[in-house]
N, C-alpha and C positions, 0 to 999 in steps of 0.2 A: 846266471848271474849278470851276464851282459843284457839280457831281456829285461830282467828286472830294473836294472839302472836305467835302461831306455824308457821304460814306462814311467818311472820316477821322474825322469827328465821332463818328459812330455806333460805329465800331470802337473808338475810344479810350475810349468809356464803358464797355467790358467789360474794357479792358486797363490794366495799370499800366505805366509806362515802362521800369523797370530790372529785372534778372534776379532780384534778390533780394526783390522786393516781392510782397505777397499779392495773388492774383488771384482773381476770381469768375467762372466760366464758366457759361452756360446749361446747364442740365441736370446740374449737378454737386452738386445737393442741398444747397447752401449750403456745400460744402467748398471750402477755399481751396486754390490750387495755386501752387507757386513755379514761375516761367516765365521765359522769355527770348524774343526775337524778332528777326527780320531784316527789312530794308527792301526794299520793292518801288516802284521809280520809277513813278509814276502820270502823269507830265507836268505841265506848268505849274509847274515848281519844287517840286513836292510829292512827299513819300515816305509810303508807306503801311506801318506796322508789321504784320508777320504773326506770329501768337502761335505759340510752341513751348512745350510743357509740359515742365518738367524733372522734378519730383517732386511729390507732393501732401503737403499740410499734414495734421497730424493731425485726425481727425474732431472736429466739435464747435467748432471755432475759427472763429467767423463774424465776428470784428471786423476787417472789410476795411480799415478806415481806420488800423489800426496797422501800421507797417513791421515785418515779421517776419524774423528771422535763420534762417539754415539750421540746421536740426536737428543738433546735435553729439552723437554717441554718447557715452554716460557711460563714464568711465574706470573700469576695474575696480578694486575695493578692493584695495590692496597691504598684506600683513602687515607691520607696522612693528616687530613684537616683535624684540628683539635676541636673537641665540644667546648662550647661556651662555659658551661658549669659541669662540674664533677663533684659529687657529693657522697662522701663516705662517713660512717658513724655508728651510733648505737642508741638504742631506746632502752631504758630500764624501768621496771616497776617493782617496789619492794614494799610488802606488808608485813609488818612485824607486830607480834603481841608478847607481852610479858605480864605475869601474874603478880610479881612483886618486885619492886625497884631494889637493887642491890647497892644504893647510896644511902648517905644520911637523910635524904628525901625520902618520906614515907608515903608511898602510893601503890595503889592495887590496880590490876586489869588495865594496863596501859597498852594502847596501840598506837601506831603510827604507819601512815601511808606516805610513800615517796615516789614521784615520778620524775624522770629525769631524761634527757637526751642530750648527746653531744655530737655536733656535725663538724666535719672537716671539709670545707668548701674550697674548690680549686678553680680559679678563673682562668680559661684558655691554657690550663696545663702549665701556668706560670706564677699566678698570684695566689697565695694561701690564705684563708680566712677561717675563723674559728667561732662557731655559734653553740652556746650551751644554754639549756633551760632546766629548772629544777623547781619542783615545789614539793613542800612537805607539811602534812598536817596530821594532828594526833589529838588525843583528849587529855595529855598531861598538862596540869596547871604550871608546871616548871618549865618546859621547853616551848619555844616559840614556833608557830606556824610561819614558815618561810617561803615565799615564792620569789624567784628571781631569774632573769635572762641576761646573757652576756653575749656580746657581738665583739669580736676582738681581732685585731691584726698586730703581730710583733715581728720585728725584723730577724729574730731569732728563727722563727718559723720559716722565713724567707731564705735564710741561710741554710737551715737544714734542707729545704728543697734543692738548693744549688748544690749542696754536698751530695745528695741523692743522685742527682744528674751527672755530677762528676764521677760517682762510682759507677754508674752505668754508661760511661763514655763509650765503652767498647760494644756496646749494643748496636753500633753502626749508624747512629743518628747524626754525626758530624760529615760534613762532605769529605775531610781529610781523611777520615776513617773509611769511608765508602771507597774512596780512590785507592786507598792502601789495600783494602780487601780484593779489590777488582786486580790490582797489579799482582798480588799474592795468587789469585787464583789463575791468571795468565801464566804465571811461572810455573804452577802445578801442571797446567795443561802441557806447557812446552817440555818440562821434564818428563811427562808420561809419553811424549811423542819421541823424545830421544831415546828413552828405554824401549820402545817399540822397534825403532830403527835399528838400535844395537843388537835386540834379540833377533831381528830379521837377518842381519849380517852373521850372527854367530849360530844361527840354527843349524842343525846337521843337514837339513834338506837343501838350504841355499849354498851351504859348502860344496855339497855333492853335485849340485847343478853347476857350480862354477868350474869345478875340476872336470866335469864332463864336457862342458862347453869348450874349455881350453884344449882338451884332448881332441875334439871334433875339428877345431881350427887347425891345430898342429897337423892332424892327418890330411886335411884338405890341402894345406900349404906343401906337405911333403909329397902328396900325389902329383901336384902341379909341378913341382920342381923336378921330379923324376921324368915327367913326361918332357919337359922342355930339355932336360939332359940327353934324353934319347934322340931328340930331334937335332939338337945343336951340337952335341957332344960336349957340353960344358958341365961344370960342377953345380950341383943343385943349390938353391937359395930359397930360404923360407921367409924372406923379407918381402911379403906381397902386400900391398896396401889394403887397408879394410875395405875400401869401396869396390876394389877389383876383386877382393874375396867374396863380397857379397853378390857379385853378379855371377859367380860361379857356383853359389850355393843353391841348392835346391830348397823348396818351400820348407821341408822339415828341418834343414840345416839352418835356414834363417831365423828359426825359433831361438836357436842358441846365440845368435847375434843380437837379437832383441833383448834377451836376458843380460847380456854384456852391457847394453845401453841402460837398461832398467838400473842395473848394479851401479854404474857410474854416476847415474842421475841421483840415486838415493845417498850415494856417498857424499856428493855436493850438498844434498838437503840436510843430511847430518851436520856437516861441518858449519853450515850457516845457522842451524838451530842451536848448536853447542856456542857459537859466538854470541847470539843474540841472547841466550840464557844467561850467559856470564855477565853481559852488560845489564840485564834486567835485575839480576840478583844484586848486583852493586847499587843500582838505584833504589831498590826496595829497602836494603839496609840503611841506606841514607835517609830515606823517608821515614822509616820506622824509628829511627833514633831521634828525629826531629818531632816526630808525633809524641813519643813516649815522654821527651823532654817537656813538651807543652802540657801533656796531661799532669805530669808531676808539678808543673809550676801551678796549675789550676788547683790541685789538691793543697799544695803549700799555702797558696793564697786564701783558701778558705779556712785552713786550719790554724795557721800561724799569724795572720794579720792581727795587730794589737787592737784595731778598732775598725768601725765601719768605713771611715774615711780612707783609711789605708787599703782596706779590702777593696773599695771602689776603684781606687787608682791601680792597684795589682790587676783587677779584672780588665780594667780598660786596656791595659798594656798588652794583655793577651790576645785582643781582637777575636773574641769567640763569637760563633753566629747565635742568632736569636734562639735556636733550640736549646741552647745552654744558658745564655744570658739574655733575659728579655729586655724589652724597651722599658726604659724608666728605672733601671735597676738602681741608679744612684739614689733616686728618691726614695725607692722602697727600703734601701738600706738606712738612709738617713731618718725615716720615721721609726723611732725606736718602738713605739706601741701607740695603739689607738683603741679605746675600749668604750663601748656603749652599754648602758644597763647597769647591771651589778658588776662593778669593776674595782680594782684595787688601786689605791694611791700609795705610792712608797717613793717619797722624795727625799726627805732629810731627817736627821736625828731630832732636830728642834722644831720642825714644822709639821709634817705629816708623815708617819712611818706605819706601814702596814694597815692602812684605814680602808675599810670596805664602804663604799657609796654606791647609791643608786643614781647614776647620772652619765656623766661623760668625763673622759681624761684623754689627753693626747701628749705626746713627748718627741720632739724633733731635734736632731742633733748632726746637722750636716759638718759645720765647723763651728758655727754658732749654736747657741742652745735655746730652745723655746718650749715651755711646757704649761699647760693648764688643766684645771679639774674644777668641775662644779657638780654638786648633787647633795642628796640627803645622806647623812652619815648613818652607817649601819653598824657603828662601833668597832673596835678591833676584833680580829678573828679569835683572840683568846677568850672574849666575853661575848661570843657570837649566840650561843644558844640560850642564855639565861633569859627568861620571860619577866621583864620587869616593866613597871610604868615609868617611863622616862620622857624628858622633854624633848619634842622634836629638834633635831639638829641638822645643820647643813653646813657645807664646806664650799668655799671659793678660794682658788689659789692660781697665782700666775707667776711664772719663773722665767726669767731672761739671763743670758749670760753669753760668755765668749769661751771657746775650748771644747774639747771633747769630754764626754763624761768619764770615760776610761783613762783620760790623761789629764794633763794639767788645764784647769778650768777656774773660772769665777762665776758664780751664779747668785743673782739677786732674786729673794722670793717675797711676795706679799700676799698675805692670807687674811681672809675675813670671813665671817659667818657666825654662826650661833652654836655654842656648845654649853652643855649643863656643867655647873661648877659643883663638885662634891666637897663642899665646905661649909655645911649647914651649921655647924656649931659655932662658926665665927661670924655669922650673919649679925650685923649691929641693928639694934632697934632704932627707928626714925620716929620722933615724937611719940614714943611709947608703943609703936606699932612696927611690925616686921616689915622691912623694905620689900617692895615687889621686886622678885629677881629680874635682872636684865642680862641674859645670858650671851648678848653680843661680844665678840672679841674680834681684834685684828691684830696684826703684827708684821714685822720685817725681819729678814734673815739674810745673812751674806755667808756664803759657803765657798770655800777654796780647796782645791787639790792641787797637791805640788808632788811631782814625781822625782824623789831624790836621785834614783838610779833604776836600773831595770828591775830589780827586786824589792825596792824599798819605796814607799809613799805615805804621805800624810794628808788627812783630811781635817780641816777646822771649820768651825762655824761659830757666829755669833748672832744673837737674836734678841729683839726688843718687842714687846707685847703691850697692849693696851691693859689697864689696871682692871681687876675684878670688880663687878658692879658695887659691892660693898665699900671697897676702898675709894671708888670714883666718888661715891655718895659723901664719904668722909672728907675727901679733899675738895669736893665741889668742881670736878673736872668732867669734861666729856670724854666720849670714847677715843676720839682722835688725838685730842690735846694730851690724854694720859699717856699715849704711846710715845709722842715725840718730846715729852717732858724729860730732858737728860739730867735734871738734878736728882731724880729718883732711880736708883739702880736696883730696887727690889724686883723690878718686872724685867730684868735681863737675864740671858742665859748664855752659856758657853760650852762648846763641846769640842774635843779633840780625840782623833782616831789614828792609829798607827798600824801598818801593815808591812811585815818584814819576812824575808825568805833568804835563808842562807844556803846558797847552792851546794857548798863542800859537804855539808853535814844533812841537807834536806830539811832543815829546822824551819818552821813557820811560827812566828810571833805575832799575836794580834793584842792590841791593847786600847783601852778607851777610857776617857774621863769626861765626867759631864756635870756642871753645876748650874742649878736652876734657882732664881731668886724666889721668894715667898709669894710674890704676886705675878710671877710669870705664867702666862697662859699659851697653850698651843694644842693642836689636835693630837699630838703625840704624848700629852701629859694629862693625867687625870686628877692626881691628888695636888692641892695647893693649899696655902696658908702657912707653909714652913719652907726655909731653905733646904735644898735637897742636893746632896752630892752623891754621885754614882761613879764607880770605876770598876774595871775588868781587865784582867790579863790573862791570855789563853797561850799556852805553848804546846805544839805538836812536834814530835820527833819520831822518826821511823829508826829501827835497828835492824841488823842482820839482813841487808839488801831488800828492805821494805816488807820483811816477813813479820815483824813486830813493830807496832804503832802505839806510842804513849801519847795521851792527850791529858794535859793538867790545866786547871783554871782556878782562879781566885776572883771573887767579885763582891761588891758591897752595894746595897740599894738598887741593884739592877731590876729586881722584880718590882715593877710598877703595875698597879692594877686598880680598877675601879673599886674593888671590894676593901681597900686598905682605907683606914681612918685618915681623914683630911689632913691632920697634924702629925701624922706618923713619920717617924724618921728613925731608921734602923741602923745601929751601929754594928751589927752582925755581919762578919765576913764569911761568906759561904764558900767551901772548897769542893772541887770535884776532880776526880781522876779516872781514866779509863785506858786499859790496855787491851788490845787485840792482837792475836797471833794467828797468821795464815801461812801454811806451807802446803805445797802440792803432796796430796795423797795423806795428809795429816788432818787430825780434827782442828776445827776452828774454835779458838779459845778466846773468851771475852770476858773482863772482869771491870766492873765500874762502881764508883763511890761518888754520889751526886745528891743533891737536894731534890725532893719531890714536893708536891703540894696536893692539897685537898680542899675543895669548896664546901662550905657548910652554910646553910640558911639559918639565921638565928631568929628573924621575925619577918613580917611581910615586906619591910623595906630594908633589912639589913642582912648582909652576909659577911661571912669570915672566911679567909683563906689561910690554912695552916701549911707551914713549910717545915719539913723534917728530912732527914737523911735516909738514903736507901742504898744498900750494897747489893749488887747483883752480879752473879757469876753464871756464865753459860758455856757449854761445850757442845758442838755439833759434829757429827763424823758421818759422812756417806761413803759407804764402802760395799764390796761384793764378798759373798762368802759361798763357795762351791756354785758360783754361777748365779746366785740369788742376791739381787740388790737390797740393801739394807740402810736404814739411817736411825742413829741413835742421838738423843738430846738429852743433856742433863742441865738442869737450872737449879739455882739457889738464890733466894732473896731474904735479905734481913731488912726490916723495917725499924729505924731508930727513932720511934715517937712514943708518946705516952697516952694513956687512956684519956687524960683530960684534954689531949689535942684534938681528938676525933672520936666519933662513934664507930670508927672501923673495928670490927671484931678482931682483927688480927694485929692489934696494936703490939709494938715491940716484940714482933714475932719472927720466926724463922721458918721459912717456906722452902721445901725441897721437892723436886719434880724430876722423875726419869720416864722418858718416853721412848718407846721402840717402834719402828715401822718396817714392815717386810712387804716388798713388792713381788708377787707370784703371779705373773701374767695378768689375768683379768682380775685377780684378787689383790687387795691392799689390806694387810692386817696391821692394827694399830692397838697398842696396849701401853698402860702406864700405871705408876704408883707415885703417891704424893704423901707429904706430911707437912702440917703447920702446927708449930708449937709456940705456946705464950706462957706467960708466968701463971695463968689460971688453968689452962687445959690444953689439950692436943687434938687435932683432927687428923685423921689418917684415911686416905682414900685409894681406890683401885678402879680402873676403868679399861674397858676394851671394846673395840668395834671393828667391823669389816666392812669393806666396800667391794661390790662386785659389778664388774662392766658386762652386763647381760648381753647387750648388743652395742653396735657403734653408736646409737641413738638412745640407749637406756642404760642407766646405772642406778643401782640400789644399794643401800647401806643401812646399818643398825649397830647399836651396842648397848652395853650395860654399864652402870657405875655403882660403887659401893662407898659409903662414907661411915666413919666410926668416930664419934666425939666422945672423949674422955670426960670424966667428972659428972657429966649428965647422962653417961651410958646410952647414947643415942645411936642406933643402928639404922641407916637409912639407905634405901636402894632407888636409884633413878635409871632412866633409859634414854636412848636417843634414836631417831629413825629419819632417813632422808631418801629422796628419789630424784633423779635428774632425767628428763625427757628432752631430746633435742628433735624438734619436727622441722624437717626441711622446708625452707621458704617461709616458716612461721615463727621459729625462734626457740629459745631454750627455757624451759620451766623447771624450777628447783622447788621442792617442798621439804621442809625441815620441822621436825617436833623433838623437843627436849624436856626432860624432867631432871632438874638440878636443885642446888640448895644455895641459899644467900643467908648472910647473918641478920639476925633480928636485934631489936634494941636489948633484949634480955639475954645476949651472948649465945643463944641457941640457933642452929642452922634450922631454917624453915624451908619447905619445898618451894620451888620456883619453876613454873612452867612457861616455856617460851615456845613460839611458832613463827615460822617465816615462810612467806610465798614470794618467790622472785621470778620475774619474766625478763628476758634478755634478748634482743635481737640486734645483730650486727649486720650492717650492710655497706 
């Protein structure tokens, strides 16, 4: 037992206990080594640690009393310079073929080719731009061949980029975050050192070494005292100074004294590390709290600022670095939008609303307001595809004002250009001849917005335009003089809109009233020749903690279209209502009753748009059954129209559809049944298809369909097939073929074959 303890004491003097401590080995020329050990049982409840060298410390480091950490390789320096341009986007080609058109237009063997690309461009990782190009060409006599390009900047894209950077604030790009991470890392290292020192003090080996050292010192003191007693005849004393005791110790005994020194030095080191750690932890908590508060302020500024000016002021107060807030951010936020090429002009109710032009438009709103637009008119989006021979039209507009567009403001607009008048029936003869049309127009508008309170505001607008060419001819007035003639009120218009929100019930109420004189002209109005009144009221009300939402609206004369007769004035009040129910783990249910429209071509230059009511109800439920994901959809549609309203074969019909989808790993199974019943006959159908993901880059699918039409006793079978191939670094190619059925003029369903080839590349 004594020999084993002596061996343990001697060996322990050369070893530290844990694997990350600094070691000194004989013959190592003072170089420290990081080591570990394993235990050998020596009997008498003792274990002997045997040294295992892991790796050496850097030469010259001889401070054995300091607990060392493992050497960490330095991280290579990363180039943080931002590239000038970063471009992401996609390019798509779509080729489509249809053997029969399923509309009142009778055409066969229609094809259409569409090529488009969308590019998101970022300059120096700070300034977002958007570029889009699209061209479409086909052989249809009814649909236009369209080519357009758009280059655009919007302040909303800029805010979205700021929001993305704010969410990624913890990525370590801010100086404050880097310093905070460095402090946290230092505290982790200090805590690791403290635990290592505590483990050293509490280890059985060190406790045993301390006991044996004290026993040896006591024995030496006792021996010297007994020797003195025998010489002097005095009482023995154990209070021998440590320096005197060291002189009396042999080399073997001096190792015990060295251990005592090492023990005391490490105890002082532990105390100093604990004090430094407590102070560092307190500093870290203080900085982390300030950093979190600053990040929260940034998110609040981006999400809850009422307008761009308020957002700019809040961002400036945060004193953010350039990595988050780039130079010129106030200007970027003040520029609401800039568009080149095919762009949209959406200014006001009585001037230009949702007008597509090929030209340029810009809108600035720091605290004052300035906007302008100029270009060739491409008609409203609603009438975008119809291929007609129309007079070339162009728009020019300038708007100036005071205030922010989302807040209180007053804006004066002046517009001029050329716009075709759809009022051929009222063109007066001049000297027995039809007057040469002069489609030039101009007008003035004054718009104001007043914020009543946080949740309610009003928007009002008054406008006056030049008279139509036939009215100017009758009065002998010029274009400008007819606009400023205040004795004639037939070329005036008025609009008022209200927006309200009731927080206690979460109710939203919107209303609009508009009155336009018989001779008023603008780019938002097509039909002229009669006084027109239009109004609309819409209410949205949630129930049961936002689970059920009801939306109801009544409107009159709101549907304005180029296809309406020029003297058309409707007194019909259209009603619509919709209810949607959403609850977690429940089916999503929706029902709506609203007006629908159908466009018909009557002759080469005449079109008719029919309005009728439609009742639609749908239910969708995504769920799992025995670990298998499924989705069930039910839909019912009721058309409240008449055969005289359109050539639609399902006039005044009820359509029902039930569809079931099952997801089985690489397989997706889909099947459905349908019925369409009218007063004359019924059509019943069933279909099913399967999709199989063969490989990560290959997917195949196909299916069958069956139709049965009563009265005519028609039984028809169709099919569908598709394939998708994703080629790395090339793109995705999708091929689809389908044989279905569409209505014909004799009420019978006829086969309709369609095909589609699509190529998409995302980069």
